[in-house]
Z-matrix of the N, CA and C atoms (Angstrom, degrees):
N
C 1 1.502
C 2 1.537 1 109.12
N 3 1.173 2 117.37 1 140.29
C 4 1.469 3 126.96 2 179.88
C 5 1.471 4 105.77 3 -72.40
N 6 1.372 5 117.29 4 149.27
C 7 1.335 6 121.96 5 175.38
C 8 1.523 7 115.87 6 -62.37
N 9 1.257 8 116.15 7 -46.49
C 10 1.449 9 121.26 8 171.46
C 11 1.586 10 110.28 9 -117.26
N 12 1.305 11 115.70 10 128.19
C 13 1.490 12 116.41 11 -178.05
C 14 1.509 13 112.69 12 -74.19
N 15 1.310 14 111.89 13 153.57
C 16 1.479 15 120.17 14 179.28
C 17 1.469 16 112.73 15 -49.98
N 18 1.357 17 117.56 16 -39.92
C 19 1.423 18 122.09 17 -172.63
C 20 1.657 19 107.67 18 -74.91
N 21 1.297 20 118.01 19 -30.31
C 22 1.491 21 121.90 20 171.29
C 23 1.555 22 111.92 21 -64.09
N 24 1.365 23 113.33 22 -39.28
C 25 1.422 24 117.30 23 176.81
C 26 1.495 25 113.10 24 -66.41
N 27 1.307 26 116.91 25 -43.70
C 28 1.479 27 123.95 26 177.60
C 29 1.536 28 113.21 27 -63.53
N 30 1.376 29 117.40 28 -36.61
C 31 1.473 30 118.38 29 172.72
C 32 1.410 31 111.52 30 -68.60
N 33 1.326 32 120.07 31 -33.00
C 34 1.502 33 118.92 32 179.14
C 35 1.508 34 108.14 33 -73.64
N 36 1.275 35 119.47 34 -27.76
C 37 1.488 36 124.50 35 174.29
C 38 1.516 37 106.88 36 -66.89
N 39 1.202 38 120.03 37 -42.11
C 40 1.495 39 125.30 38 179.23
C 41 1.504 40 110.12 39 -58.75
N 42 1.356 41 116.39 40 -46.43
C 43 1.477 42 123.70 41 -178.57
C 44 1.587 43 105.84 42 -66.06
N 45 1.185 44 118.71 43 -45.27
C 46 1.514 45 122.79 44 175.51
C 47 1.572 46 112.43 45 -58.80
N 48 1.299 47 113.60 46 -41.41
C 49 1.511 48 112.62 47 -179.96
C 50 1.500 49 112.00 48 -71.09
N 51 1.336 50 114.79 49 -35.50
C 52 1.514 51 115.97 50 179.88
C 53 1.511 52 107.25 51 -69.19
N 54 1.288 53 121.66 52 -40.51
C 55 1.350 54 123.24 53 -178.52
C 56 1.504 55 114.89 54 -65.30
N 57 1.397 56 112.62 55 -36.51
C 58 1.466 57 118.18 56 173.40
C 59 1.592 58 109.09 57 -67.88
N 60 1.187 59 116.86 58 -36.62
C 61 1.477 60 119.78 59 178.59
C 62 1.534 61 113.12 60 -64.89
N 63 1.337 62 113.91 61 -37.79
C 64 1.403 63 116.76 62 179.65
C 65 1.545 64 112.02 63 -71.32
N 66 1.374 65 116.21 64 -36.69
C 67 1.463 66 117.15 65 177.85
C 68 1.506 67 110.22 66 -74.60
N 69 1.237 68 119.60 67 -34.15
C 70 1.520 69 122.98 68 178.05
C 71 1.561 70 107.32 69 -63.09
N 72 1.215 71 114.02 70 -32.07
C 73 1.552 72 115.44 71 -176.65
C 74 1.555 73 110.58 72 -85.08
N 75 1.321 74 117.07 73 -29.68
C 76 1.493 75 121.42 74 -176.48
C 77 1.530 76 115.75 75 -107.90
N 78 1.271 77 119.58 76 -45.24
C 79 1.491 78 123.97 77 -174.08
C 80 1.584 79 109.57 78 -145.91
N 81 1.253 80 118.54 79 77.76
C 82 1.564 81 118.86 80 -174.36
C 83 1.491 82 107.80 81 -69.41
N 84 1.374 83 121.90 82 -24.58
C 85 1.506 84 120.87 83 177.31
C 86 1.450 85 116.63 84 -63.00
N 87 1.318 86 117.26 85 -23.77
C 88 1.470 87 125.77 86 175.48
C 89 1.487 88 109.46 87 -65.86
N 90 1.361 89 120.69 88 -36.32
C 91 1.467 90 124.51 89 -176.14
C 92 1.473 91 110.24 90 -69.94
N 93 1.426 92 116.23 91 -54.24
C 94 1.436 93 119.44 92 -171.84
C 95 1.544 94 110.16 93 -77.79
N 96 1.333 95 121.74 94 -5.73
C 97 1.392 96 117.84 95 177.70
C 98 1.509 97 110.82 96 -106.94
N 99 1.385 98 116.78 97 16.24
C 100 1.430 99 119.28 98 174.71
C 101 1.548 100 110.83 99 -72.30
N 102 1.332 101 111.57 100 150.98
C 103 1.551 102 112.98 101 -175.71
C 104 1.487 103 114.66 102 -63.81
N 105 1.387 104 115.86 103 -35.63
C 106 1.516 105 115.67 104 -179.22
C 107 1.553 106 106.77 105 -65.26
N 108 1.273 107 123.66 106 -38.20
C 109 1.456 108 121.75 107 177.62
C 110 1.538 109 111.44 108 -63.61
N 111 1.282 110 111.27 109 -43.49
C 112 1.533 111 115.46 110 -173.93
C 113 1.527 112 109.72 111 -71.74
N 114 1.329 113 118.04 112 -38.88
C 115 1.519 114 116.32 113 -172.77
C 116 1.550 115 108.04 114 -80.97
N 117 1.399 116 116.36 115 -38.61
C 118 1.420 117 115.82 116 171.90
C 119 1.481 118 120.51 117 -60.96
N 120 1.408 119 112.38 118 -41.28
C 121 1.469 120 123.23 119 170.05
C 122 1.431 121 116.17 120 -59.48
N 123 1.296 122 116.07 121 -42.29
C 124 1.531 123 119.53 122 -179.18
C 125 1.608 124 109.72 123 -72.31
N 126 1.344 125 112.85 124 -39.31
C 127 1.486 126 115.17 125 177.58
C 128 1.494 127 116.85 126 -62.95
N 129 1.295 128 111.94 127 -28.99
C 130 1.463 129 117.76 128 179.01
C 131 1.525 130 113.53 129 -99.89
N 132 1.312 131 112.80 130 6.63
C 133 1.528 132 123.89 131 -178.58
C 134 1.498 133 113.47 132 49.04
N 135 1.383 134 111.05 133 54.05
C 136 1.475 135 121.97 134 -178.78
C 137 1.496 136 107.41 135 -98.72
N 138 1.358 137 128.08 136 142.19
C 139 1.355 138 124.98 137 172.99
C 140 1.503 139 115.44 138 -70.16
N 141 1.249 140 121.40 139 150.75
C 142 1.495 141 124.98 140 -173.80
C 143 1.433 142 109.83 141 -92.10
N 144 1.316 143 112.77 142 151.98
C 145 1.520 144 118.03 143 -178.71
C 146 1.576 145 107.17 144 -81.97
N 147 1.345 146 115.87 145 131.01
C 148 1.392 147 119.21 146 -176.44
C 149 1.611 148 109.26 147 -120.00
N 150 1.363 149 113.46 148 -0.21
C 151 1.544 150 114.53 149 -176.17
C 152 1.593 151 113.31 150 -98.19
N 153 1.289 152 116.25 151 12.75
C 154 1.543 153 118.41 152 -179.57
C 155 1.416 154 110.76 153 -105.08
N 156 1.372 155 120.62 154 40.91
C 157 1.483 156 122.06 155 175.17
C 158 1.491 157 113.81 156 -64.44
N 159 1.295 158 117.75 157 -32.67
C 160 1.478 159 122.80 158 -177.62
C 161 1.521 160 109.10 159 -148.25
N 162 1.229 161 117.08 160 171.94
C 163 1.410 162 122.03 161 -177.05
C 164 1.545 163 110.76 162 -74.01
N 165 1.267 164 121.53 163 140.58
C 166 1.410 165 124.56 164 -177.42
C 167 1.527 166 106.49 165 -135.40
N 168 1.288 167 115.01 166 172.53
C 169 1.531 168 119.63 167 174.33
C 170 1.552 169 109.48 168 -58.03
N 171 1.246 170 119.31 169 -35.78
C 172 1.519 171 123.58 170 -175.24
C 173 1.616 172 105.85 171 -68.82
N 174 1.336 173 117.03 172 -45.63
C 175 1.382 174 120.40 173 179.13
C 176 1.472 175 115.45 174 -70.10
N 177 1.309 176 114.24 175 -26.78
C 178 1.456 177 116.74 176 171.61
C 179 1.530 178 112.10 177 -74.67
N 180 1.244 179 120.28 178 -34.43
C 181 1.463 180 121.19 179 174.48
C 182 1.554 181 110.35 180 -67.35
N 183 1.344 182 119.12 181 -38.46
C 184 1.442 183 121.99 182 175.09
C 185 1.540 184 107.01 183 -61.19
N 186 1.220 185 120.55 184 -49.37
C 187 1.478 186 125.27 185 173.60
C 188 1.481 187 112.80 186 -48.21
N 189 1.329 188 119.72 187 -46.60
C 190 1.435 189 122.19 188 -177.78
C 191 1.670 190 110.59 189 -68.40
N 192 1.326 191 111.22 190 -39.72
C 193 1.422 192 116.46 191 -178.25
C 194 1.603 193 109.16 192 -66.54
N 195 1.347 194 116.36 193 -39.02
C 196 1.483 195 119.69 194 -175.99
C 197 1.488 196 101.80 195 -72.66
N 198 1.343 197 123.22 196 -45.40
C 199 1.494 198 120.64 197 -178.72
C 200 1.539 199 112.71 198 -59.92
N 201 1.295 200 114.91 199 -40.75
C 202 1.469 201 118.07 200 176.26
C 203 1.599 202 112.02 201 -65.90
N 204 1.220 203 119.41 202 -38.33
C 205 1.494 204 125.18 203 174.63
C 206 1.548 205 108.06 204 -61.38
N 207 1.318 206 114.99 205 -47.32
C 208 1.440 207 120.02 206 179.68
C 209 1.493 208 111.87 207 -63.19
N 210 1.282 209 120.74 208 -46.61
C 211 1.466 210 122.24 209 -178.69
C 212 1.479 211 112.70 210 -65.49
N 213 1.342 212 118.10 211 -38.00
C 214 1.464 213 122.37 212 -178.04
C 215 1.552 214 106.19 213 -69.66
N 216 1.291 215 117.57 214 -43.48
C 217 1.455 216 117.52 215 178.93
C 218 1.468 217 115.08 216 -66.39
N 219 1.404 218 115.83 217 -36.66
C 220 1.408 219 118.13 218 173.45
C 221 1.590 220 116.57 219 -61.81
N 222 1.346 221 110.62 220 -39.84
C 223 1.486 222 116.84 221 176.15
C 224 1.547 223 109.72 222 -63.94
N 225 1.288 224 117.99 223 -45.06
C 226 1.419 225 120.43 224 -178.66
C 227 1.594 226 114.78 225 -70.65
N 228 1.340 227 116.14 226 -29.10
C 229 1.456 228 115.83 227 176.65
C 230 1.563 229 111.13 228 -80.03
N 231 1.390 230 120.71 229 -15.66
C 232 1.411 231 123.14 230 178.75
C 233 1.521 232 114.53 231 -84.43
N 234 1.313 233 117.61 232 6.04
C 235 1.469 234 123.73 233 177.54
C 236 1.465 235 109.52 234 -70.62
N 237 1.412 236 119.27 235 170.82
C 238 1.501 237 116.98 236 176.04
C 239 1.484 238 110.02 237 -68.46
N 240 1.307 239 118.43 238 158.33
C 241 1.462 240 120.32 239 -167.61
C 242 1.492 241 114.93 240 -59.33
N 243 1.402 242 120.20 241 -52.98
C 244 1.468 243 116.99 242 177.73
C 245 1.445 244 116.19 243 -57.98
N 246 1.283 245 118.95 244 -33.79
C 247 1.584 246 119.97 245 -179.69
C 248 1.514 247 104.39 246 -77.29
N 249 1.323 248 124.07 247 -35.84
C 250 1.382 249 120.42 248 -179.59
C 251 1.452 250 114.17 249 -71.27
N 252 1.367 251 116.20 250 -36.93
C 253 1.469 252 118.68 251 171.84
C 254 1.522 253 113.59 252 -57.01
N 255 1.299 254 113.68 253 -46.12
C 256 1.513 255 116.82 254 176.07
C 257 1.558 256 115.35 255 -57.85
N 258 1.392 257 111.19 256 -47.39
C 259 1.429 258 118.03 257 179.11
C 260 1.513 259 112.30 258 -58.65
N 261 1.376 260 116.85 259 -57.77
C 262 1.364 261 121.13 260 -179.59
C 263 1.583 262 118.54 261 -60.29
N 264 1.416 263 111.53 262 -30.09
C 265 1.518 264 116.38 263 176.50
C 266 1.478 265 109.44 264 -69.10
N 267 1.329 266 121.16 265 -22.62
C 268 1.451 267 118.42 266 178.49
C 269 1.524 268 109.63 267 -97.50
N 270 1.265 269 126.07 268 -26.02
C 271 1.392 270 127.01 269 179.29
C 272 1.478 271 115.47 270 -83.06
N 273 1.338 272 118.19 271 -32.48
C 274 1.559 273 125.57 272 -177.21
C 275 1.503 274 108.01 273 -63.69
N 276 1.314 275 121.92 274 -48.06
C 277 1.533 276 121.26 275 179.12
C 278 1.579 277 109.84 276 -61.80
N 279 1.295 278 120.53 277 -32.36
C 280 1.476 279 123.91 278 -179.18
C 281 1.492 280 110.83 279 -69.92
N 282 1.300 281 114.82 280 -40.31
C 283 1.483 282 117.48 281 174.57
C 284 1.474 283 114.72 282 -70.71
N 285 1.333 284 112.92 283 -36.81
C 286 1.555 285 118.12 284 176.18
C 287 1.553 286 107.56 285 -65.38
N 288 1.356 287 119.43 286 -42.72
C 289 1.458 288 121.22 287 176.57
C 290 1.506 289 114.40 288 -58.54
N 291 1.252 290 117.24 289 -29.27
C 292 1.442 291 122.53 290 175.39
C 293 1.561 292 116.29 291 -83.69
N 294 1.345 293 116.22 292 -42.11
C 295 1.446 294 125.28 293 179.74
C 296 1.498 295 112.50 294 -71.74
N 297 1.275 296 122.47 295 -35.12
C 298 1.525 297 121.00 296 -177.18
C 299 1.558 298 109.85 297 -68.78
N 300 1.301 299 117.94 298 -52.16
C 301 1.539 300 114.72 299 179.40
C 302 1.576 301 111.58 300 -71.80
N 303 1.372 302 116.40 301 -28.86
C 304 1.427 303 114.59 302 176.37
C 305 1.569 304 117.11 303 -66.94
N 306 1.301 305 111.18 304 -34.89
C 307 1.576 306 112.38 305 179.44
C 308 1.502 307 107.80 306 -77.79
N 309 1.375 308 114.02 307 -35.98
C 310 1.474 309 116.51 308 -178.25
C 311 1.601 310 107.77 309 -66.36
N 312 1.254 311 116.83 310 -38.81
C 313 1.505 312 121.78 311 -177.30
C 314 1.538 313 105.76 312 -65.37
N 315 1.343 314 120.23 313 -46.48
C 316 1.475 315 118.69 314 178.21
C 317 1.481 316 112.90 315 -56.28
N 318 1.337 317 117.95 316 -41.24
C 319 1.406 318 121.64 317 -169.01
C 320 1.577 319 105.31 318 -80.44
N 321 1.315 320 119.85 319 -46.64
C 322 1.427 321 122.17 320 179.39
C 323 1.486 322 120.91 321 -64.85
N 324 1.354 323 114.49 322 -38.83
C 325 1.416 324 119.67 323 -173.75
C 326 1.533 325 110.66 324 -102.94
N 327 1.348 326 123.37 325 16.44
C 328 1.376 327 124.32 326 173.29
C 329 1.518 328 111.29 327 -66.63
N 330 1.278 329 118.38 328 170.22
C 331 1.488 330 120.59 329 176.83
C 332 1.472 331 107.81 330 -65.38
N 333 1.305 332 113.81 331 124.94
C 334 1.512 333 118.46 332 -172.81
C 335 1.477 334 116.84 333 77.83
N 336 1.382 335 117.52 334 11.81
C 337 1.438 336 116.17 335 -178.33
C 338 1.499 337 110.97 336 -85.67
N 339 1.375 338 111.39 337 176.60
C 340 1.464 339 117.83 338 -173.96
C 341 1.503 340 116.69 339 -59.05
N 342 1.369 341 113.95 340 -37.60
C 343 1.380 342 119.15 341 -177.76
C 344 1.608 343 119.47 342 -94.36
N 345 1.393 344 107.98 343 -0.54
C 346 1.450 345 116.95 344 -177.44
C 347 1.567 346 107.96 345 -102.48
N 348 1.349 347 114.18 346 110.76
C 349 1.427 348 118.63 347 -174.41
C 350 1.614 349 111.20 348 -87.43
N 351 1.377 350 114.47 349 5.66
C 352 1.423 351 117.60 350 173.20
C 353 1.505 352 121.32 351 74.21
N 354 1.420 353 114.47 352 16.57
C 355 1.428 354 120.09 353 178.48
C 356 1.517 355 110.83 354 -74.58
N 357 1.333 356 117.48 355 176.37
C 358 1.402 357 123.93 356 -177.03
C 359 1.530 358 110.87 357 -62.38
N 360 1.314 359 116.78 358 -33.29
C 361 1.518 360 118.60 359 -177.25
C 362 1.528 361 105.66 360 -67.14
N 363 1.332 362 119.25 361 -34.87
C 364 1.494 363 122.63 362 -172.54
C 365 1.536 364 108.25 363 -70.91
N 366 1.401 365 119.13 364 -30.36
C 367 1.355 366 118.75 365 -169.00
C 368 1.623 367 109.33 366 -85.45
N 369 1.374 368 116.41 367 -12.58
C 370 1.368 369 118.33 368 -176.77
C 371 1.516 370 117.87 369 -111.59
N 372 1.335 371 111.17 370 12.76
C 373 1.477 372 118.60 371 178.83
C 374 1.369 373 113.41 372 -64.85
N 375 1.317 374 118.20 373 142.10
C 376 1.536 375 121.49 374 172.93
C 377 1.506 376 115.24 375 -73.23
N 378 1.459 377 112.44 376 -24.44
C 379 1.435 378 114.33 377 176.95
C 380 1.490 379 115.87 378 -71.77
N 381 1.352 380 119.23 379 -6.86
C 382 1.481 381 120.09 380 171.48
C 383 1.462 382 112.84 381 -61.71
N 384 1.310 383 118.77 382 -20.88
C 385 1.437 384 123.88 383 -176.15
C 386 1.538 385 110.21 384 -65.82
N 387 1.246 386 117.79 385 -37.34
C 388 1.500 387 118.97 386 176.68
C 389 1.469 388 117.05 387 -98.24
N 390 1.322 389 117.22 388 5.82
C 391 1.437 390 123.93 389 175.31
C 392 1.505 391 111.58 390 -87.06
N 393 1.374 392 114.08 391 73.94
C 394 1.490 393 115.50 392 -174.74
C 395 1.557 394 107.55 393 -145.91
N 396 1.357 395 119.35 394 177.39
C 397 1.376 396 123.54 395 -167.31
C 398 1.522 397 108.38 396 -66.59
N 399 1.271 398 122.26 397 -38.20
C 400 1.390 399 122.68 398 -176.68
C 401 1.631 400 112.39 399 -67.65
N 402 1.285 401 113.27 400 -46.99
C 403 1.449 402 117.43 401 179.38
C 404 1.571 403 113.01 402 -62.47
N 405 1.294 404 112.42 403 -41.57
C 406 1.446 405 118.77 404 176.95
C 407 1.513 406 113.34 405 -62.62
N 408 1.436 407 116.10 406 -47.44
C 409 1.439 408 120.26 407 179.60
C 410 1.581 409 109.47 408 -63.32
N 411 1.285 410 118.84 409 -44.60
C 412 1.454 411 120.91 410 178.68
C 413 1.550 412 112.12 411 -59.67
N 414 1.328 413 113.29 412 -47.60
C 415 1.515 414 115.36 413 179.55
C 416 1.522 415 113.92 414 -66.75
N 417 1.312 416 118.54 415 -36.05
C 418 1.389 417 124.83 416 -179.19
C 419 1.525 418 111.09 417 -68.22
N 420 1.375 419 114.20 418 -46.18
C 421 1.508 420 118.96 419 178.56
C 422 1.519 421 107.51 420 -65.69
N 423 1.238 422 123.29 421 -43.15
C 424 1.433 423 125.26 422 175.87
C 425 1.504 424 112.55 423 -54.99
N 426 1.291 425 113.40 424 -47.61
C 427 1.411 426 121.42 425 178.64
C 428 1.568 427 112.37 426 -56.22
N 429 1.374 428 110.53 427 -49.28
C 430 1.465 429 112.80 428 -179.71
C 431 1.510 430 108.89 429 -64.04
N 432 1.289 431 119.27 430 -42.88
C 433 1.422 432 120.78 431 -175.97
C 434 1.625 433 113.60 432 -63.03
N 435 1.411 434 114.73 433 -44.89
C 436 1.405 435 118.40 434 178.47
C 437 1.541 436 112.03 435 -68.24
N 438 1.291 437 119.96 436 -29.49
C 439 1.469 438 120.32 437 175.60
C 440 1.505 439 109.44 438 -68.90
N 441 1.290 440 116.71 439 -37.32
C 442 1.450 441 123.58 440 177.37
C 443 1.543 442 106.75 441 -59.80
N 444 1.372 443 114.01 442 -48.92
C 445 1.423 444 117.58 443 -177.09
C 446 1.561 445 109.93 444 -64.52
N 447 1.364 446 121.78 445 -37.16
C 448 1.415 447 125.97 446 178.85
C 449 1.537 448 109.20 447 -61.92
N 450 1.312 449 119.20 448 -46.02
C 451 1.454 450 119.94 449 179.15
C 452 1.486 451 113.47 450 -67.38
N 453 1.349 452 117.80 451 -40.02
C 454 1.518 453 121.49 452 175.43
C 455 1.527 454 111.54 453 -61.56
N 456 1.301 455 116.59 454 -42.21
C 457 1.393 456 121.78 455 179.85
C 458 1.592 457 112.36 456 -58.39
N 459 1.288 458 114.18 457 -48.16
C 460 1.515 459 115.78 458 171.42
C 461 1.404 460 116.88 459 -45.41
N 462 1.328 461 113.45 460 -45.80
C 463 1.520 462 119.09 461 178.39
C 464 1.534 463 113.90 462 -68.73
N 465 1.270 464 116.49 463 -35.40
C 466 1.497 465 121.06 464 179.32
C 467 1.537 466 107.18 465 -73.91
N 468 1.334 467 121.30 466 -38.85
C 469 1.438 468 120.92 467 178.23
C 470 1.526 469 110.24 468 -61.27
N 471 1.298 470 116.36 469 -41.22
C 472 1.476 471 120.10 470 -178.43
C 473 1.548 472 108.26 471 -68.16
N 474 1.300 473 123.98 472 -38.46
C 475 1.405 474 127.23 473 176.93
C 476 1.556 475 109.65 474 -62.15
N 477 1.303 476 113.90 475 -45.79
C 478 1.537 477 116.35 476 179.65
C 479 1.541 478 109.21 477 -62.82
N 480 1.341 479 115.23 478 -38.85
C 481 1.467 480 117.82 479 -177.91
C 482 1.469 481 113.90 480 -61.26
N 483 1.445 482 111.36 481 -40.70
C 484 1.428 483 121.13 482 -178.98
C 485 1.569 484 108.95 483 -65.19
N 486 1.330 485 115.67 484 -42.60
C 487 1.507 486 124.23 485 -176.81
C 488 1.522 487 105.16 486 -61.83
N 489 1.344 488 119.08 487 -52.16
C 490 1.467 489 124.17 488 -179.07
C 491 1.502 490 110.40 489 -59.57
N 492 1.323 491 121.98 490 -39.41
C 493 1.409 492 124.50 491 -179.07
C 494 1.547 493 110.00 492 -65.03
N 495 1.349 494 114.84 493 -42.92
C 496 1.494 495 122.82 494 178.37
C 497 1.508 496 107.90 495 -62.46
N 498 1.352 497 120.37 496 -45.31
C 499 1.506 498 120.59 497 -178.86
C 500 1.474 499 110.43 498 -66.13
N 501 1.382 500 118.04 499 -37.60
C 502 1.406 501 114.27 500 176.12
C 503 1.498 502 119.78 501 -73.89
N 504 1.309 503 111.88 502 -26.17
C 505 1.512 504 116.82 503 172.93
C 506 1.535 505 108.54 504 -69.46
N 507 1.241 506 123.76 505 -41.48
C 508 1.448 507 130.49 506 178.02
C 509 1.547 508 109.66 507 -60.69
N 510 1.401 509 115.04 508 -45.40
C 511 1.475 510 118.60 509 -179.43
C 512 1.491 511 114.78 510 -67.59
N 513 1.341 512 114.16 511 -27.34
C 514 1.475 513 119.09 512 -178.38
C 515 1.517 514 107.45 513 -93.68
N 516 1.275 515 125.61 514 -4.18
C 517 1.347 516 128.96 515 175.39
C 518 1.597 517 114.36 516 77.64
N 519 1.324 518 114.98 517 23.09
C 520 1.481 519 123.53 518 178.47
C 521 1.482 520 109.86 519 -100.35
N 522 1.353 521 115.76 520 160.55
C 523 1.479 522 118.40 521 172.06
C 524 1.463 523 108.35 522 -89.31
N 525 1.366 524 112.90 523 151.51
C 526 1.480 525 114.69 524 -176.32
C 527 1.451 526 114.72 525 -60.46
N 528 1.322 527 116.43 526 151.09
C 529 1.451 528 121.02 527 -178.65
C 530 1.539 529 110.23 528 -87.69
N 531 1.332 530 120.27 529 -171.40
C 532 1.469 531 122.02 530 -178.09
C 533 1.577 532 112.25 531 -63.47
N 534 1.405 533 116.36 532 -30.39
C 535 1.440 534 118.93 533 -177.23
C 536 1.476 535 112.21 534 -74.93
N 537 1.378 536 118.17 535 -27.24
C 538 1.436 537 117.82 536 -176.43
C 539 1.524 538 113.55 537 -110.51
N 540 1.312 539 118.14 538 12.97
C 541 1.465 540 121.33 539 177.27
C 542 1.409 541 115.61 540 -78.64
N 543 1.299 542 115.83 541 -20.03
C 544 1.433 543 123.75 542 178.47
C 545 1.530 544 116.00 543 -142.26
N 546 1.324 545 120.43 544 157.41
C 547 1.380 546 120.14 545 -173.83
C 548 1.489 547 114.67 546 -90.56
N 549 1.274 548 117.25 547 -19.37
C 550 1.471 549 123.00 548 -177.38
C 551 1.533 550 113.63 549 -116.55
N 552 1.341 551 116.42 550 134.86
C 553 1.538 552 113.37 551 -178.89
C 554 1.567 553 110.22 552 -77.74
N 555 1.325 554 115.71 553 -12.64
C 556 1.413 555 117.81 554 178.24
C 557 1.542 556 113.06 555 -102.99
N 558 1.256 557 116.04 556 114.96
C 559 1.552 558 118.57 557 -176.23
C 560 1.501 559 114.64 558 -89.80
């Protein structure tokens, strides 16, 4: 059994998204001036965001999107366990499939990045607007969190399968087989 269940991690993500939504609505400067954003942005040589001095229509839209994401995740994580495991087992790889290339793209194609050769085309890209320390930090932390959920879900799926096999064996009056006689594959 994992130390922290996947559903606990998702609930923590919901709280983080709601907190970010609140601060995007009221004081976006507090978000981009956090130590985690500054340290991770500096370590990856990302430019810092300077446009979040006060709340704007853009930050309000970001707040609404984050709140909607948090509420939909909270609704989905509140389902019964077998149904929630199936749902998150299908959604988590999709989120990872988006976050892995997105985070890599931000890092590799930033100004002075490995894949940016510094030509005129690269200086005028509109995607430069979201290649900053905040976007990279958010994408990277989301990537780590969803990968943790993915790993925890694999363990939870195995535990549910063992429990179902034990219940089926008891219902049929048989003794548990080698897969159901212990809860951990590592002795």
